[in-house]
Structures are given as C-alpha cells and as structure tokens.
ROSE-4610 file (N, C-alpha, C; in Angstrom, 1 decimal, always signed):
// ROSE-4610
residu = [X/X/X/X/X/X/X/X/X/X/X/X/X/X/X/X/X/X/X/X/X/X/X/X/X/X/X/X/X/X/X/X/X/X/X/X/X/X/X/X/X/X/X/X/X/X/X/X/X/X/X/X/X/X/X/X/X/X/X/X/X/X/X/X/X/X/X/X/X/X/X/X/X/X/X/X/X/X/X/X/X/X/X/X/X/X/X/X/X/X/X/X/X/X/X/X/X/X/X/X/X/X/X/X/X/X/X/X/X/X/X/X/X/X/X/X/X/X/X/X/X/X/X/X/X/X/X/X/X/X/X/X/X/X/X/X/X/X/X/X/X/X/X/X/X/X/X/X/X/X/X/X/X/X/X/X/X/X/X/X/X/X/X/X/X/X/X/X/X/X/X/X/X/X/X/X/X/X/X/X/X/X/X/X/X/X/X/X/X/X/X/X/X/X/X/X/X/X/X/X/X/X/X/X/X/X/X/X/X/X/X/X/X/X/X/X/X/X/X/X/X/X/X/X/X/X/X/X/X/X/X/X/X/X/X/X/X/X/X/X/X/X/X/X/X/X/X/X/X/X/X/X/X/X/X/X/X/X/X/X/X/X/X/X/X/X/X/X/X/X/X/X/X/X/X/X/X/X/X/X/X/X/X/X/X/X/X/X/X/X/X/X/X/X/X/X/X/X/X/X/X/X/X/X/X/X]
num = [1/1/1/2/2/2/3/3/3/4/4/4/5/5/5/6/6/6/7/7/7/8/8/8/9/9/9/10/10/10/11/11/11/12/12/12/13/13/13/14/14/14/15/15/15/16/16/16/17/17/17/18/18/18/19/19/19/20/20/20/21/21/21/22/22/22/23/23/23/24/24/24/25/25/25/26/26/26/27/27/27/28/28/28/29/29/29/30/30/30/31/31/31/32/32/32/33/33/33/34/34/34/35/35/35/36/36/36/37/37/37/38/38/38/39/39/39/40/40/40/41/41/41/42/42/42/43/43/43/44/44/44/45/45/45/46/46/46/47/47/47/48/48/48/49/49/49/50/50/50/51/51/51/52/52/52/53/53/53/54/54/54/55/55/55/56/56/56/57/57/57/58/58/58/59/59/59/60/60/60/61/61/61/62/62/62/63/63/63/64/64/64/65/65/65/66/66/66/67/67/67/68/68/68/69/69/69/70/70/70/71/71/71/72/72/72/73/73/73/74/74/74/75/75/75/76/76/76/77/77/77/78/78/78/79/79/79/80/80/80/81/81/81/82/82/82/83/83/83/84/84/84/85/85/85/86/86/86/87/87/87/88/88/88/89/89/89/90/90/90/91/91/91/92/92/92/93/93/93/94/94/94/95/95/95/96/96/96/97/97/97/98/98/98/99/99/99/100/100/100/101/101/101/102/102/102]
x = [+22.4/+21.4/+20.1/+19.0/+17.7/+16.9/+15.9/+15.0/+13.6/+12.8/+11.3/+10.9/+9.6/+9.1/+9.1/+8.7/+8.6/+10.0/+11.0/+12.4/+13.0/+12.7/+13.2/+12.7/+11.4/+10.8/+11.3/+11.4/+12.0/+13.4/+14.2/+15.6/+15.7/+14.9/+14.9/+14.4/+13.4/+13.0/+14.1/+14.9/+16.0/+17.3/+17.1/+18.2/+19.4/+19.1/+20.1/+20.5/+21.8/+22.3/+22.2/+22.4/+22.4/+21.0/+20.0/+18.6/+18.3/+18.8/+18.6/+19.3/+20.5/+21.2/+20.4/+19.9/+19.1/+17.9/+17.2/+16.0/+16.4/+17.5/+18.0/+18.3/+19.0/+19.3/+18.1/+17.1/+16.0/+15.0/+14.8/+13.7/+14.2/+15.4/+15.9/+15.3/+15.3/+14.9/+13.4/+12.6/+11.1/+10.8/+11.5/+11.3/+11.7/+12.9/+13.4/+12.4/+11.9/+11.0/+9.7/+9.2/+8.0/+8.3/+9.4/+9.8/+10.1/+10.8/+11.1/+9.8/+8.8/+7.6/+6.8/+7.0/+6.3/+7.1/+8.4/+9.2/+10.0/+10.0/+10.9/+10.6/+9.4/+9.2/+9.6/+9.7/+10.0/+11.4/+12.0/+13.3/+14.3/+15.6/+16.7/+17.0/+17.9/+18.3/+18.8/+19.6/+20.2/+19.0/+18.1/+17.0/+16.1/+15.9/+15.2/+15.9/+17.2/+18.0/+18.0/+18.0/+17.8/+16.5/+15.4/+14.1/+14.1/+14.7/+14.8/+15.6/+16.7/+17.4/+16.6/+15.8/+14.9/+13.8/+13.4/+12.4/+13.0/+14.2/+14.8/+15.1/+15.5/+15.7/+14.3/+13.3/+11.9/+11.5/+11.8/+11.5/+12.2/+13.5/+14.3/+13.7/+13.4/+12.9/+11.4/+10.6/+9.2/+8.8/+9.7/+9.4/+8.4/+8.3/+7.3/+5.9/+5.7/+4.4/+3.9/+4.8/+4.3/+3.7/+2.5/+1.8/+1.7/+2.4/+2.4/+1.0/+0.2/-1.2/-2.0/-1.7/-2.6/-2.1/-0.8/-0.3/+1.0/+1.4/+2.7/+3.7/+5.0/+6.1/+6.4/+6.4/+6.7/+5.7/+4.4/+3.3/+3.5/+3.9/+4.2/+5.3/+6.4/+7.5/+7.0/+6.2/+5.7/+4.8/+4.1/+3.2/+4.2/+5.2/+6.2/+6.8/+7.1/+7.7/+6.8/+5.6/+4.6/+4.5/+4.3/+4.2/+5.4/+6.6/+7.8/+8.0/+7.7/+7.9/+6.9/+5.7/+4.8/+5.2/+5.8/+6.4/+7.5/+8.4/+9.4/+8.9/+7.8/+7.2/+6.6/+5.9/+5.3/+6.3/+7.4/+8.5/+9.0/+9.2/+9.7/+8.8/+7.5/+6.5/+6.5/+6.5/+6.6/+7.8/+9.0/+10.2/+10.1/+9.5/+9.3/+8.3/+7.3/+6.4/+7.0/+7.8/+8.5/+9.6/+10.2/+11.2/+10.6/+9.4/+8.7/+8.1/+7.9/+7.4/+8.6/+9.8/+10.9/+11.2]
y = [+1.6/+0.6/+1.0/+0.9/+1.2/+0.0/+0.1/-1.0/-0.6/-1.5/-1.3/-1.5/-1.1/-1.3/-2.8/-3.6/-5.1/-5.6/-5.2/-5.7/-5.2/-4.0/-3.4/-4.2/-4.4/-5.1/-6.5/-7.2/-8.6/-8.6/-7.6/-7.5/-7.3/-6.5/-6.3/-7.5/-8.2/-9.4/-10.5/-10.5/-11.4/-10.9/-9.8/-9.2/-8.8/-8.3/-7.8/-6.4/-6.2/-5.0/-3.9/-4.2/-3.2/-2.6/-3.5/-3.0/-2.1/-2.5/-1.6/-0.3/-0.3/+1.0/+1.9/+1.2/+1.9/+2.6/+1.8/+2.3/+3.6/+3.5/+4.6/+5.8/+5.6/+6.7/+7.3/+6.5/+7.0/+7.7/+7.2/+7.7/+8.6/+8.8/+9.5/+10.9/+11.6/+13.0/+13.1/+12.2/+12.2/+11.8/+10.8/+10.4/+11.4/+12.0/+13.1/+14.3/+14.7/+15.8/+15.5/+14.3/+14.0/+14.0/+13.3/+13.2/+14.6/+15.4/+16.8/+17.6/+17.5/+18.2/+17.8/+16.6/+16.1/+16.4/+16.4/+16.5/+17.8/+18.7/+19.9/+20.8/+20.8/+21.7/+21.0/+19.7/+19.1/+18.4/+18.1/+17.4/+18.1/+17.8/+18.4/+17.5/+18.0/+17.4/+16.0/+15.8/+14.4/+13.4/+13.8/+13.0/+12.6/+13.6/+13.4/+12.5/+12.6/+11.7/+10.3/+10.2/+8.8/+8.2/+9.0/+8.5/+8.0/+8.8/+8.3/+7.0/+6.9/+5.6/+4.5/+4.7/+3.7/+3.3/+4.2/+3.9/+2.9/+3.2/+2.3/+0.9/+0.9/-0.4/-1.1/-0.4/-1.0/-1.6/-0.9/-1.3/-2.6/-2.7/-3.9/-5.1/-4.8/-5.9/-6.3/-5.3/-5.6/-5.7/-5.9/-5.9/-7.0/-8.0/-9.1/-8.6/-7.6/-7.0/-6.2/-5.8/-5.0/-5.9/-5.6/-6.3/-5.5/-5.9/-5.1/-5.0/-6.0/-6.0/-4.9/-4.5/-3.5/-2.1/-1.9/-0.5/-0.3/+1.0/+1.5/+1.4/+1.0/+0.9/+2.3/+3.3/+4.7/+5.1/+4.8/+5.1/+4.3/+3.0/+2.2/+2.8/+3.2/+3.9/+5.1/+5.9/+7.1/+6.8/+5.8/+5.3/+4.9/+4.1/+3.8/+5.0/+6.0/+7.2/+8.0/+8.1/+8.8/+8.2/+6.9/+6.1/+6.3/+6.1/+6.2/+7.6/+8.6/+10.0/+10.3/+9.8/+10.1/+9.4/+8.2/+7.5/+8.4/+8.9/+9.8/+11.0/+11.6/+12.8/+12.5/+11.4/+11.0/+10.8/+10.1/+9.9/+11.2/+12.1/+13.5/+14.2/+14.1/+14.8/+14.1/+12.8/+12.1/+12.4/+12.6/+13.0/+14.4/+15.3/+16.6/+16.7/+15.9/+15.8/+15.2/+14.2/+13.6/+14.6/+15.3/+16.3/+17.4/+17.8/+19.0/+18.6/+17.3/+16.9/+16.9/+16.8/+16.8/+18.1]
z = [-11.0/-11.3/-10.7/-11.5/-10.9/-10.7/-9.9/-9.6/-9.8/-10.4/-10.4/-9.0/-8.7/-7.3/-6.9/-7.8/-7.5/-7.3/-8.1/-8.0/-6.7/-6.4/-5.1/-3.9/-3.9/-2.8/-2.7/-3.8/-3.8/-3.4/-3.8/-3.4/-1.9/-1.3/+0.1/+0.8/+0.3/+0.9/+0.9/-0.1/-0.2/+0.5/+1.2/+2.0/+1.1/-0.1/-1.0/-0.5/-0.1/+0.4/-0.7/-1.9/-3.0/-3.1/-3.0/-3.0/-1.8/-0.7/+0.5/+0.3/-0.2/-0.4/-1.5/-2.5/-3.5/-2.8/-1.9/-1.2/-0.4/+0.3/+1.1/+0.2/-0.9/-1.8/-2.4/-2.8/-3.5/-2.6/-1.3/-0.5/+0.7/+1.0/+2.1/+2.2/+1.1/+1.1/+1.4/+0.8/+1.0/+2.5/+3.0/+4.4/+5.4/+5.1/+6.0/+6.0/+4.9/+4.8/+5.7/+5.6/+6.4/+7.9/+8.2/+9.6/+10.2/+9.4/+9.8/+10.1/+9.2/+9.4/+10.6/+11.0/+12.2/+13.5/+13.4/+14.6/+14.8/+13.8/+13.9/+15.1/+15.6/+16.8/+18.1/+18.1/+19.4/+19.5/+18.3/+18.3/+17.5/+17.8/+17.0/+15.8/+15.0/+13.7/+13.9/+14.9/+15.1/+15.4/+16.2/+16.5/+15.3/+14.5/+13.2/+12.3/+12.2/+11.4/+12.0/+13.3/+13.9/+13.6/+13.6/+13.2/+11.8/+10.9/+9.5/+9.4/+10.1/+10.1/+10.6/+11.6/+12.2/+11.2/+10.4/+9.3/+8.3/+7.9/+6.9/+7.6/+8.8/+9.5/+9.6/+10.0/+10.0/+8.6/+7.6/+6.2/+5.9/+6.3/+6.1/+6.9/+8.1/+9.0/+8.7/+8.4/+8.2/+6.7/+5.8/+4.4/+4.0/+4.8/+4.5/+4.8/+5.5/+5.8/+4.6/+3.7/+2.6/+1.5/+1.1/+0.1/-1.2/-2.2/-3.5/-4.1/-3.8/-4.4/-3.8/-2.6/-1.9/-2.0/-2.3/-2.3/-2.9/-2.8/-3.4/-2.3/-2.7/-1.7/-1.1/-1.9/-1.3/-0.3/-0.5/+0.4/+1.7/+1.6/+2.7/+3.6/+2.9/+3.6/+4.3/+3.7/+4.3/+5.5/+5.5/+6.6/+7.8/+7.5/+8.5/+9.1/+8.3/+8.7/+9.7/+9.3/+10.1/+11.5/+11.5/+12.7/+13.6/+13.0/+13.8/+14.3/+13.5/+13.9/+15.1/+15.0/+16.1/+17.4/+17.3/+18.4/+19.1/+18.2/+18.7/+19.4/+18.8/+19.4/+20.7/+20.8/+22.1/+23.2/+22.8/+23.8/+24.3/+23.4/+23.8/+24.7/+24.4/+25.3/+26.7/+26.7/+28.0/+28.8/+28.1/+28.8/+29.4/+28.6/+29.1/+30.3/+30.3/+31.4/+32.6/+32.5/+33.6/+34.2/+33.3/+33.8/+34.5/+34.1/+34.7/+36.1/+36.3/+37.6/+38.7/+38.3/+39.2/+39.8]
C-alpha cells in the first residue's frame, strides 16, 4: 500500500503504525546515506544505524511540527537527519576530548 505525502503525514499524526512502517521503508536508504556522509569518519556503522532510528523516532514524536504548507516531508526528514547526525558527531568529539584529557 502506498501513501501520498499528505496521507502519510496524517497517518503518522494519527499514530498509524502502518504509515510509520511505510515511512521507514520508503526513507531509510535516503536517511542512512545522509547520516553516513556526515558520520562515517567519526562513528561506526552501529552508531550510524542508531542515529537513523532516532531520526524516525523524532519524526514520529515531532510530526505535529511539520507543516505541509511550508515544505516537503522528505526534506523535513532530511533536516531532522542532519540535525541528529550533527548532535551525534558533537557528542563523539566531546567524548574524544574528555578521553584525551585523562
């Protein structure tokens, strides 16, 4: 079953698990590629996969922040991905700095 952008967003807003699964299936590759490009030099594969999972969780929780009038759902997911990946990267840098001081 496919969803239009508006049906997908409405499904997620209504906490429809099938819409959530569809979002994951449709956007995992795109989100993983962006997260990988940001994180590949500093984090391992498992950490990148955790970041991707966190992006989908954020999308589920923050779906009411998405405004269909202002933008595209895929773009919104990519913005969430970039923000989440940069947070992961900063945490890794801070951990490295703290470890080097010991």
